PAGUBA-163538 format. One record per residue (C-alpha): residue in one letter; chain; residue number from 0; x, y, z. Coordinates in steps of 0.001 Angstrom, whole numbers, plus 500000, padded with zeros to 6 digits. Layout:
+-------+-------+------+--------+--------+--------+
! kolke ! tormi ! sevo !      x !      y !      z !
+-------+-------+------+--------+--------+--------+
!     A !     A !  NUM !      X !      Y !      Z !
...
+-------+-------+------+--------+--------+--------+
***
This chain:
+-------+-------+------+--------+--------+--------+
! kolke ! tormi ! sevo !      x !      y !      z !
+-------+-------+------+--------+--------+--------+
!     M !     A !    0 ! 482835 ! 515186 ! 495512 !
!     I !     A !    1 ! 485537 ! 512712 ! 497299 !
!     R !     A !    2 ! 485013 ! 512480 ! 500598 !
!     P !     A !    3 ! 488505 ! 513760 ! 502419 !
!     R !     A !    4 ! 490531 ! 511102 ! 504427 !
!     P !     A !    5 ! 490275 ! 511150 ! 507823 !
!     R !     A !    6 ! 492644 ! 512943 ! 509770 !
!     R !     A !    7 ! 495372 ! 510585 ! 511402 !
!     A !     A !    8 ! 497128 ! 509600 ! 514239 !
!     A !     A !    9 ! 500764 ! 511748 ! 515286 !
!     V !     A !   10 ! 503509 ! 509333 ! 513489 !
!     V !     A !   11 ! 505697 ! 508546 ! 516563 !
!     A !     A !   12 ! 502425 ! 507274 ! 518207 !
!     V !     A !   13 ! 502261 ! 504945 ! 515384 !
!     L !     A !   14 ! 505317 ! 503888 ! 515327 !
!     A !     A !   15 ! 504275 ! 503006 ! 519237 !
!     L !     A !   16 ! 501681 ! 501113 ! 518291 !
!     V !     A !   17 ! 503423 ! 498453 ! 516166 !
!     A !     A !   18 ! 506402 ! 498307 ! 518585 !
!     A !     A !   19 ! 504036 ! 497084 ! 521106 !
!     G !     A !   20 ! 502288 ! 494649 ! 518452 !
!     C !     A !   21 ! 504818 ! 493399 ! 516380 !
!     S !     A !   22 ! 505166 ! 490369 ! 514835 !
!     T !     A !   23 ! 505287 ! 486888 ! 515566 !
!     S !     A !   24 ! 508996 ! 486550 ! 513998 !
!     G !     A !   25 ! 510650 ! 488012 ! 517101 !
!     S !     A !   26 ! 512211 ! 490758 ! 514843 !
!     D !     A !   27 ! 512568 ! 494419 ! 516041 !
!     P !     A !   28 ! 508904 ! 496509 ! 516169 !
!     A !     A !   29 ! 508418 ! 498458 ! 512786 !
!     P !     A !   30 ! 505937 ! 500766 ! 511996 !
!     T !     A !   31 ! 502539 ! 500892 ! 510572 !
!     G !     A !   32 ! 501210 ! 503111 ! 507970 !
!     E !     A !   33 ! 497864 ! 504321 ! 508200 !
!     G !     A !   34 ! 495861 ! 504730 ! 511683 !
!     T !     A !   35 ! 492421 ! 504985 ! 512397 !
!     P !     A !   36 ! 491822 ! 509460 ! 513831 !
!     G !     A !   37 ! 492355 ! 509021 ! 517847 !
!     A !     A !   38 ! 493672 ! 505159 ! 517994 !
!     A !     A !   39 ! 496870 ! 506017 ! 518803 !
!     S !     A !   40 ! 496170 ! 507460 ! 522121 !
!     S !     A !   41 ! 495054 ! 504427 ! 523401 !
!     A !     A !   42 ! 497170 ! 502084 ! 521937 !
!     T !     A !   43 ! 500670 ! 503472 ! 523033 !
!     A !     A !   44 ! 503375 ! 500991 ! 524769 !
!     P !     A !   45 ! 505036 ! 502695 ! 527733 !
!     G !     A !   46 ! 508579 ! 502064 ! 527089 !
!     V !     A !   47 ! 508524 ! 502178 ! 523722 !
!     T !     A !   48 ! 512105 ! 503046 ! 521217 !
!     V !     A !   49 ! 512650 ! 503898 ! 518001 !
!     P !     A !   50 ! 516294 ! 502358 ! 517010 !
!     P !     A !   51 ! 518498 ! 505153 ! 515761 !
!     A !     A !   52 ! 518323 ! 505769 ! 512275 !
!     V !     A !   53 ! 521105 ! 504721 ! 510354 !
!     T !     A !   54 ! 522640 ! 506851 ! 507355 !
!     T !     A !   55 ! 523641 ! 505049 ! 504032 !
!     T !     A !   56 ! 525426 ! 506861 ! 501588 !
!     S !     A !   57 ! 526714 ! 506664 ! 497852 !
!     A !     A !   58 ! 528275 ! 509157 ! 495019 !
!     P !     A !   59 ! 526145 ! 511491 ! 493162 !
!     S !     A !   60 ! 525711 ! 509978 ! 489617 !
!     P !     A !   61 ! 524778 ! 512377 ! 486859 !
!     V !     A !   62 ! 521302 ! 514054 ! 486982 !
!     P !     A !   63 ! 519008 ! 512893 ! 484917 !
!     A !     A !   64 ! 516424 ! 514458 ! 482609 !
!     A !     A !   65 ! 512988 ! 515202 ! 483776 !
!     R !     A !   66 ! 510730 ! 512945 ! 485196 !
!     T !     A !   67 ! 507408 ! 511776 ! 484065 !
!     G !     A !   68 ! 504082 ! 511405 ! 486181 !
!     I !     A !   69 ! 502492 ! 508518 ! 487122 !
!     G !     A !   70 ! 500457 ! 507004 ! 484221 !
!     A !     A !   71 ! 502820 ! 508794 ! 481394 !
!     R !     A !   72 ! 504279 ! 506956 ! 479037 !
!     P !     A !   73 ! 507663 ! 505663 ! 479871 !
!     S !     A !   74 ! 510627 ! 506726 ! 477812 !
!     A !     A !   75 ! 512379 ! 504321 ! 474972 !
!     S !     A !   76 ! 515338 ! 503834 ! 477186 !
!     A !     A !   77 ! 512985 ! 502250 ! 480213 !
!     G !     A !   78 ! 512165 ! 499449 ! 478571 !
!     P !     A !   79 ! 508812 ! 497894 ! 479667 !
!     C !     A !   80 ! 508235 ! 497505 ! 483409 !
!     A !     A !   81 ! 505126 ! 495803 ! 484364 !
!     V !     A !   82 ! 504354 ! 495818 ! 488114 !
!     F !     A !   83 ! 505682 ! 492170 ! 489079 !
!     P !     A !   84 ! 505752 ! 489162 ! 486726 !
!     A !     A !   85 ! 501881 ! 488121 ! 485514 !
!     D !     A !   86 ! 501965 ! 484863 ! 488168 !
!     N !     A !   87 ! 502623 ! 486953 ! 490905 !
!     V !     A !   88 ! 499869 ! 486878 ! 493539 !
!     W !     A !   89 ! 499160 ! 490771 ! 493236 !
!     H !     A !   90 ! 497754 ! 489408 ! 489524 !
!     A !     A !   91 ! 495921 ! 485801 ! 490543 !
!     D !     A !   92 ! 492231 ! 485609 ! 489399 !
!     V !     A !   93 ! 490562 ! 484728 ! 492802 !
!     T !     A !   94 ! 486996 ! 484587 ! 491591 !
!     R !     A !   95 ! 487210 ! 480826 ! 491736 !
!     L !     A !   96 ! 488530 ! 480421 ! 495395 !
!     P !     A !   97 ! 486839 ! 478987 ! 498425 !
!     V !     A !   98 ! 485212 ! 481156 ! 500906 !
!     H !     A !   99 ! 487112 ! 481613 ! 504350 !
!     A !     A !  100 ! 485476 ! 479603 ! 507071 !
!     R !     A !  101 ! 485551 ! 482984 ! 509005 !
!     S !     A !  102 ! 484518 ! 484998 ! 506103 !
!     A !     A !  103 ! 481383 ! 486640 ! 507805 !
!     A !     A !  104 ! 483102 ! 486993 ! 511188 !
!     M !     A !  105 ! 486226 ! 488829 ! 509621 !
!     V !     A !  106 ! 483545 ! 491152 ! 507306 !
!     G !     A !  107 ! 481674 ! 491789 ! 510158 !
!     A !     A !  108 ! 485093 ! 492763 ! 512006 !
!     I !     A !  109 ! 485724 ! 495218 ! 509385 !
!     G !     A !  110 ! 482363 ! 496975 ! 509380 !
!     A !     A !  111 ! 479905 ! 494502 ! 507208 !
!     D !     A !  112 ! 477714 ! 498401 ! 506658 !
!     A !     A !  113 ! 480328 ! 500459 ! 506480 !
!     T !     A !  114 ! 480807 ! 501627 ! 502466 !
!     V !     A !  115 ! 483916 ! 501196 ! 500211 !
!     H !     A !  116 ! 485566 ! 504634 ! 499380 !
!     A !     A !  117 ! 487952 ! 505305 ! 496967 !
!     D !     A !  118 ! 490792 ! 506693 ! 499132 !
!     F !     A !  119 ! 492227 ! 508697 ! 495668 !
!     G !     A !  120 ! 491029 ! 511013 ! 492978 !
!     S !     A !  121 ! 491103 ! 514460 ! 490976 !
!     G !     A !  122 ! 491851 ! 517751 ! 492334 !
!     T !     A !  123 ! 492949 ! 518765 ! 495889 !
!     W !     A !  124 ! 492168 ! 517934 ! 499369 !
!     E !     A !  125 ! 493907 ! 520868 ! 501822 !
!     G !     A !  126 ! 496341 ! 521386 ! 499491 !
!     A !     A !  127 ! 497334 ! 518255 ! 498247 !
!     P !     A !  128 ! 496374 ! 515669 ! 495669 !
!     I !     A !  129 ! 493675 ! 512964 ! 496412 !
!     G !     A !  130 ! 495766 ! 509374 ! 496874 !
!     I !     A !  131 ! 499135 ! 507782 ! 497011 !
!     P !     A !  132 ! 501500 ! 509879 ! 494586 !
!     V !     A !  133 ! 503878 ! 508149 ! 492091 !
!     T !     A !  134 ! 507142 ! 510015 ! 491212 !
!     V !     A !  135 ! 508325 ! 508031 ! 488104 !
!     V !     A !  136 ! 512246 ! 508533 ! 487260 !
!     P !     A !  137 ! 514551 ! 507534 ! 484473 !
!     A !     A !  138 ! 516892 ! 505262 ! 484408 !
!     G !     A !  139 ! 520581 ! 507450 ! 486014 !
!     Q !     A !  140 ! 518530 ! 508905 ! 488045 !
!     R !     A !  141 ! 521187 ! 509948 ! 491056 !
!     R !     A !  142 ! 521061 ! 508022 ! 494276 !
!     V !     A !  143 ! 521087 ! 510032 ! 497652 !
!     P !     A !  144 ! 521140 ! 508768 ! 501103 !
!     V !     A !  145 ! 518555 ! 507665 ! 503448 !
!     T !     A !  146 ! 518081 ! 507347 ! 507147 !
!     F !     A !  147 ! 515499 ! 505168 ! 508870 !
!     G !     A !  148 ! 514494 ! 504646 ! 512082 !
!     Y !     A !  149 ! 513583 ! 501103 ! 511568 !
!     A !     A !  150 ! 516592 ! 500125 ! 509863 !
!     D !     A !  151 ! 516660 ! 497027 ! 510900 !
!     E !     A !  152 ! 513984 ! 496135 ! 508608 !
!     S !     A !  153 ! 514457 ! 498436 ! 505820 !
!     D !     A !  154 ! 516753 ! 497987 ! 502623 !
!     S !     A !  155 ! 519554 ! 500175 ! 502689 !
!     G !     A !  156 ! 520204 ! 502837 ! 500439 !
!     P !     A !  157 ! 520966 ! 505130 ! 498542 !
!     Y !     A !  158 ! 517935 ! 505557 ! 496701 !
!     P !     A !  159 ! 517094 ! 507185 ! 493697 !
!     I !     A !  160 ! 514758 ! 510116 ! 494692 !
!     P !     A !  161 ! 514702 ! 513772 ! 493263 !
!     P !     A !  162 ! 514473 ! 516491 ! 495709 !
!     D !     A !  163 ! 510912 ! 517000 ! 494696 !
!     A !     A !  164 ! 509292 ! 513452 ! 494942 !
!     K !     A !  165 ! 506272 ! 513819 ! 495766 !
!     V !     A !  166 ! 504757 ! 513195 ! 499256 !
!     E !     A !  167 ! 501482 ! 511631 ! 500583 !
!     G !     A !  168 ! 499616 ! 514862 ! 502089 !
!     G !     A !  169 ! 502214 ! 517038 ! 500704 !
!     P !     A !  170 ! 504751 ! 518651 ! 501351 !
!     S !     A !  171 ! 503402 ! 519616 ! 504766 !
!     G !     A !  172 ! 501492 ! 516501 ! 505467 !
!     T !     A !  173 ! 501057 ! 515160 ! 508746 !
!     G !     A !  174 ! 499873 ! 511613 ! 507653 !
!     D !     A !  175 ! 501938 ! 508412 ! 506115 !
!     R !     A !  176 ! 504202 ! 510815 ! 503961 !
!     H !     A !  177 ! 504698 ! 507942 ! 501347 !
!     V !     A !  178 ! 507000 ! 508511 ! 498815 !
!     I !     A !  179 ! 506456 ! 506161 ! 495751 !
!     V !     A !  180 ! 509725 ! 505800 ! 492841 !
!     W !     A !  181 ! 509129 ! 503814 ! 490529 !
!     D !     A !  182 ! 512491 ! 503296 ! 488115 !
!     R !     A !  183 ! 511224 ! 501711 ! 485137 !
!     G !     A !  184 ! 514561 ! 501509 ! 483368 !
!     A !     A !  185 ! 515304 ! 499453 ! 486261 !
!     C !     A !  186 ! 511935 ! 498019 ! 486746 !
!     R !     A !  187 ! 512347 ! 498336 ! 490549 !
!     A !     A !  188 ! 509889 ! 500331 ! 493198 !
!     Y !     A !  189 ! 511794 ! 502632 ! 496119 !
!     E !     A !  190 ! 509407 ! 503026 ! 498599 !
!     L !     A !  191 ! 509233 ! 504979 ! 501835 !
!     F !     A !  192 ! 506715 ! 505809 ! 505131 !
!     D !     A !  193 ! 506343 ! 508504 ! 506889 !
!     A !     A !  194 ! 509514 ! 509887 ! 504301 !
!     H !     A !  195 ! 511170 ! 513951 ! 505135 !
!     R !     A !  196 ! 513645 ! 515597 ! 503229 !
!     S !     A !  197 ! 517127 ! 515480 ! 505282 !
!     G !     A !  198 ! 520384 ! 517544 ! 504064 !
!     A !     A !  199 ! 521273 ! 516063 ! 501058 !
!     G !     A !  200 ! 518635 ! 513447 ! 500818 !
!     W !     A !  201 ! 515890 ! 512192 ! 503691 !
!     R !     A !  202 ! 514574 ! 510227 ! 506546 !
!     A !     A !  203 ! 511935 ! 507520 ! 506636 !
!     G !     A !  204 ! 510626 ! 505989 ! 509202 !
!     S !     A !  205 ! 511286 ! 502411 ! 507059 !
!     G !     A !  206 ! 511998 ! 501838 ! 503405 !
!     A !     A !  207 ! 511750 ! 499061 ! 501039 !
!     V !     A !  208 ! 512943 ! 498284 ! 497624 !
!     F !     A !  209 ! 511499 ! 496093 ! 495513 !
!     D !     A !  210 ! 512442 ! 493930 ! 491965 !
!     L !     A !  211 ! 509244 ! 494076 ! 489606 !
!     R !     A !  212 ! 510405 ! 491800 ! 487963 !
!     S !     A !  213 ! 511181 ! 489123 ! 490589 !
!     N !     A !  214 ! 508189 ! 487160 ! 492703 !
!     R !     A !  215 ! 510588 ! 487677 ! 495559 !
!     M !     A !  216 ! 509200 ! 488253 ! 498793 !
!     R !     A !  217 ! 510891 ! 490363 ! 501844 !
!     R !     A !  218 ! 511922 ! 488571 ! 505226 !
!     A !     A !  219 ! 509427 ! 487105 ! 507299 !
!     G !     A !  220 ! 509339 ! 489572 ! 509938 !
!     W !     A !  221 ! 509866 ! 492756 ! 508149 !
!     T !     A !  222 ! 507900 ! 495592 ! 507125 !
!     S !     A !  223 ! 508300 ! 497901 ! 504406 !
!     A !     A !  224 ! 506215 ! 501250 ! 503986 !
!     D !     A !  225 ! 503124 ! 499345 ! 504565 !
!     A !     A !  226 ! 502387 ! 497932 ! 507473 !
!     A !     A !  227 ! 501528 ! 494185 ! 506086 !
!     G !     A !  228 ! 505316 ! 494806 ! 504186 !
!     L !     A !  229 ! 504175 ! 494445 ! 500727 !
!     S !     A !  230 ! 504728 ! 496941 ! 497963 !
!     V !     A !  231 ! 502408 ! 499915 ! 498294 !
!     L !     A !  232 ! 502704 ! 500859 ! 493911 !
!     A !     A !  233 ! 501493 ! 497124 ! 493333 !
!     G !     A !  234 ! 497809 ! 497915 ! 495286 !
!     L !     A !  235 ! 496937 ! 501240 ! 494107 !
!     V !     A !  236 ! 494479 ! 501876 ! 491498 !
!     R !     A !  237 ! 496140 ! 503915 ! 488174 !
!     Y !     A !  238 ! 494144 ! 506022 ! 485836 !
!     D !     A !  239 ! 495983 ! 504417 ! 483065 !
!     E !     A !  240 ! 494672 ! 501297 ! 484211 !
!     V !     A !  241 ! 491013 ! 502327 ! 484151 !
!     A !     A !  242 ! 491454 ! 504331 ! 480601 !
!     A !     A !  243 ! 492557 ! 500809 ! 479053 !
!     G !     A !  244 ! 489551 ! 499654 ! 480885 !
!     R !     A !  245 ! 490593 ! 496795 ! 483196 !
!     I !     A !  246 ! 492866 ! 496262 ! 486384 !
!     D !     A !  247 ! 495258 ! 493191 ! 486486 !
!     H !     A !  248 ! 496159 ! 493316 ! 490101 !
!     A !     A !  249 ! 494143 ! 493255 ! 493864 !
!     I !     A !  250 ! 493679 ! 496800 ! 495321 !
!     R !     A !  251 ! 494934 ! 498394 ! 498628 !
!     V !     A !  252 ! 492237 ! 497877 ! 501399 !
!     T !     A !  253 ! 493034 ! 499845 ! 504699 !
!     V !     A !  254 ! 490832 ! 498157 ! 507945 !
!     P !     A !  255 ! 490803 ! 499874 ! 511776 !
!     R !     A !  256 ! 492060 ! 496598 ! 513240 !
!     T !     A !  257 ! 493844 ! 493410 ! 512276 !
!     R !     A !  258 ! 494893 ! 490345 ! 514775 !
!     T !     A !  259 ! 498666 ! 489087 ! 515645 !
!     G !     A !  260 ! 500933 ! 487177 ! 512684 !
!     W !     A !  261 ! 500077 ! 488055 ! 508834 !
!     T !     A !  262 ! 498408 ! 485811 ! 506139 !
!     W !     A !  263 ! 500533 ! 485218 ! 502899 !
!     P !     A !  264 ! 501742 ! 487148 ! 501004 !
!     A !     A !  265 ! 502126 ! 489734 ! 503866 !
!     S !     A !  266 ! 505233 ! 489373 ! 505988 !
!     H !     A !  267 ! 504725 ! 491346 ! 509051 !
!     S !     A !  268 ! 502250 ! 492014 ! 511544 !
!     A !     A !  269 ! 501122 ! 494978 ! 513226 !
!     S !     A !  270 ! 498715 ! 494180 ! 516248 !
!     S !     A !  271 ! 498288 ! 492292 ! 519418 !
!     A !     A !  272 ! 495385 ! 491201 ! 519137 !
!     T !     A !  273 ! 494164 ! 487642 ! 518898 !
!     D !     A !  274 ! 490550 ! 487866 ! 518657 !
!     P !     A !  275 ! 490134 ! 485059 ! 515595 !
!     A !     A !  276 ! 487381 ! 487161 ! 513985 !
!     L !     A !  277 ! 489597 ! 489871 ! 513089 !
!     P !     A !  278 ! 491701 ! 489775 ! 509498 !
!     Q !     A !  279 ! 495428 ! 489438 ! 509295 !
!     L !     A !  280 ! 497362 ! 492039 ! 507449 !
!     G !     A !  281 ! 497700 ! 489854 ! 504220 !
!     Q !     A !  282 ! 494331 ! 488285 ! 503830 !
!     R !     A !  283 ! 492837 ! 488716 ! 501127 !
!     L !     A !  284 ! 489031 ! 489887 ! 500220 !
!     R !     A !  285 ! 486566 ! 489288 ! 497215 !
!     L !     A !  286 ! 483535 ! 490625 ! 495886 !
!     K !     A !  287 ! 480456 ! 489079 ! 495708 !
!     R !     A !  288 ! 479582 ! 487785 ! 492465 !
!     S !     A !  289 ! 475913 ! 488448 ! 493125 !
!     V !     A !  290 ! 476201 ! 492419 ! 493318 !
!     D !     A !  291 ! 475270 ! 494017 ! 490376 !
!     L !     A !  292 ! 477303 ! 496434 ! 489091 !
!     S !     A !  293 ! 475849 ! 497807 ! 486350 !
!     G !     A !  294 ! 474668 ! 500847 ! 487367 !
!     L !     A !  295 ! 477784 ! 502253 ! 488079 !
!     P !     A !  296 ! 479652 ! 504480 ! 486234 !
!     R !     A !  297 ! 482346 ! 503478 ! 483670 !
!     Q !     A !  298 ! 485487 ! 504631 ! 486187 !
!     A !     A !  299 ! 483786 ! 503006 ! 489371 !
!     R !     A !  300 ! 482787 ! 499786 ! 487227 !
!     I !     A !  301 ! 486057 ! 498803 ! 486197 !
!     V !     A !  302 ! 487583 ! 499547 ! 489877 !
!     A !     A !  303 ! 484584 ! 497265 ! 491006 !
!     E !     A !  304 ! 485280 ! 494283 ! 488341 !
!     A !     A !  305 ! 488861 ! 494156 ! 490081 !
!     M !     A !  306 ! 487678 ! 494141 ! 492757 !
!     R !     A !  307 ! 485801 ! 491153 ! 492132 !
!     R !     A !  308 ! 488038 ! 489739 ! 489859 !
!     H !     A !  309 ! 491336 ! 489948 ! 491236 !
!     G !     A !  310 ! 490374 ! 491210 ! 494979 !
!     L !     A !  311 ! 491385 ! 493685 ! 498080 !
!     I !     A !  312 ! 494503 ! 492721 ! 499997 !
!     V !     A !  313 ! 494412 ! 494099 ! 503552 !
!     A !     A !  314 ! 497855 ! 495728 ! 503525 !
!     D !     A !  315 ! 497391 ! 498668 ! 506575 !
!     H !     A !  316 ! 495375 ! 499697 ! 509117 !
!     G !     A !  317 ! 493546 ! 502835 ! 508410 !
!     S !     A !  318 ! 489306 ! 503416 ! 507912 !
!     A !     A !  319 ! 486950 ! 500581 ! 506969 !
!     W !     A !  320 ! 486726 ! 499602 ! 502951 !
!     Y !     A !  321 ! 489101 ! 502839 ! 501874 !
!     I !     A !  322 ! 490626 ! 501715 ! 498774 !
!     S !     A !  323 ! 493796 ! 503479 ! 497452 !
!     G !     A !  324 ! 495245 ! 504542 ! 494525 !
!     A !     A !  325 ! 497629 ! 507356 ! 492936 !
!     P !     A !  326 ! 496114 ! 510344 ! 492576 !
!     D !     A !  327 ! 495184 ! 512191 ! 488440 !
!     P !     A !  328 ! 493767 ! 515126 ! 487034 !
!     R !     A !  329 ! 491431 ! 513014 ! 484727 !
!     W !     A !  330 ! 490294 ! 511213 ! 487660 !
!     D !     A !  331 ! 486071 ! 511894 ! 488072 !
!     N !     A !  332 ! 485403 ! 512064 ! 491591 !
!     D !     A !  333 ! 481876 ! 512061 ! 491148 !
!     A !     A !  334 ! 482450 ! 508654 ! 489172 !
!     L !     A !  335 ! 484519 ! 507151 ! 492256 !
!     H !     A !  336 ! 482132 ! 508456 ! 495109 !
!     A !     A !  337 ! 479823 ! 505870 ! 493544 !
!     L !     A !  338 ! 481667 ! 503363 ! 494743 !
!     D !     A !  339 ! 480209 ! 504243 ! 498320 !
!     R !     A !  340 ! 477132 ! 502515 ! 496822 !
!     L !     A !  341 ! 479063 ! 498952 ! 497430 !
!     R !     A !  342 ! 479280 ! 497982 ! 501313 !
!     G !     A !  343 ! 481431 ! 495184 ! 503739 !
!     G !     A !  344 ! 478784 ! 492942 ! 503357 !
!     D !     A !  345 ! 479115 ! 492597 ! 499591 !
!     F !     A !  346 ! 482570 ! 491356 ! 500018 !
!     E !     A !  347 ! 483798 ! 487527 ! 501090 !
!     V !     A !  348 ! 487096 ! 486489 ! 502429 !
!     V !     A !  349 ! 488466 ! 484244 ! 500121 !
!     D !     A !  350 ! 491277 ! 481539 ! 501502 !
!     A !     A !  351 ! 494154 ! 482197 ! 499031 !
!     A !     A !  352 ! 496199 ! 479466 ! 500692 !
!     G !     A !  353 ! 495671 ! 477253 ! 497423 !
!     L !     A !  354 ! 497667 ! 479817 ! 495124 !
!     M !     A !  355 ! 500855 ! 479802 ! 496997 !
!     V !     A !  356 ! 504426 ! 477626 ! 495225 !
!     A !     A !  357 ! 506247 ! 478389 ! 498484 !
!     P !     A !  358 ! 505920 ! 480817 ! 501668 !
!     T !     A !  359 ! 508996 ! 482867 ! 500492 !
!     S !     A !  360 ! 507241 ! 483171 ! 497218 !
!     A !     A !  361 ! 504776 ! 485759 ! 495728 !
!     A !     A !  362 ! 504337 ! 482713 ! 492776 !
!     T !     A !  363 ! 501212 ! 481568 ! 492227 !
!     R !     A !  364 ! 500199 ! 478134 ! 490984 !
+-------+-------+------+--------+--------+--------+
***
């Protein structure tokens, strides 16, 4: 059975942590996503204040047809919608990239002996689906107002988020409470951190809108629903990909600590630490070629093959080597649990700078 996710620190403390360490850009503080248990109490900076929320409104549009869950076939009207172009950095093949000069130190800082854990699966834990759920909406989904604690680093609304959108951790969850909405018709992702229903709309710590047909990155210094300023949807392992036999993108991973600044394609920092042994948000890791995957069950092997070809991207703070995915009743939890055979020492940090076309674009050479 999939191990339960450790209980995260309170959202207010997490917001304060980021405000204390946020970034080299000179922007106002913005929230990190996941936190390690007990970390917030020692990292909260005195005198931190949260900017007032900003409300956005719009006229309601017609109520759409019923939504589908993640992995379901899109309606004919939605048309094809890949998660970012084929030349986007999330889809890059990293098997030939050079090993980073500080790879061993960074892997050691994350935890060379810690095991990989699939932070997603089937069934529920404490009444909530295991993983970060994705709500797929049809064209014409009614847009509603959204308020943000960090409005200056969030994309203004309104967002097409239905009142029954799935929330990470469930309706009463106390963790990161991500809400990920995939509008396949418009080919956009709407992503919220610390999302709660509020009147006719929602309130959240931060929010980002991603044009999934574009390689445009977020503004330097801006967060998203993830501490790194990246799309959460882009890094999730989804059942439909594994069922098809191949994951064609890097996978979102959390680490306990990062150092200040960020590594492309990230756009945001959530730390004031300067230890060069620590990875930065956006750092790319790769499963070593020498690791034998032949004994892994099919679902676990396909995930591991993606970690070798496309790697992992450090997206947020949390438990070491926790990889993210969307819940689905068809996951085999025992098969996913086999990923625990992989340890931090089986990975290496790669230097992805050679892939970059421009620092403001997620396109690759």
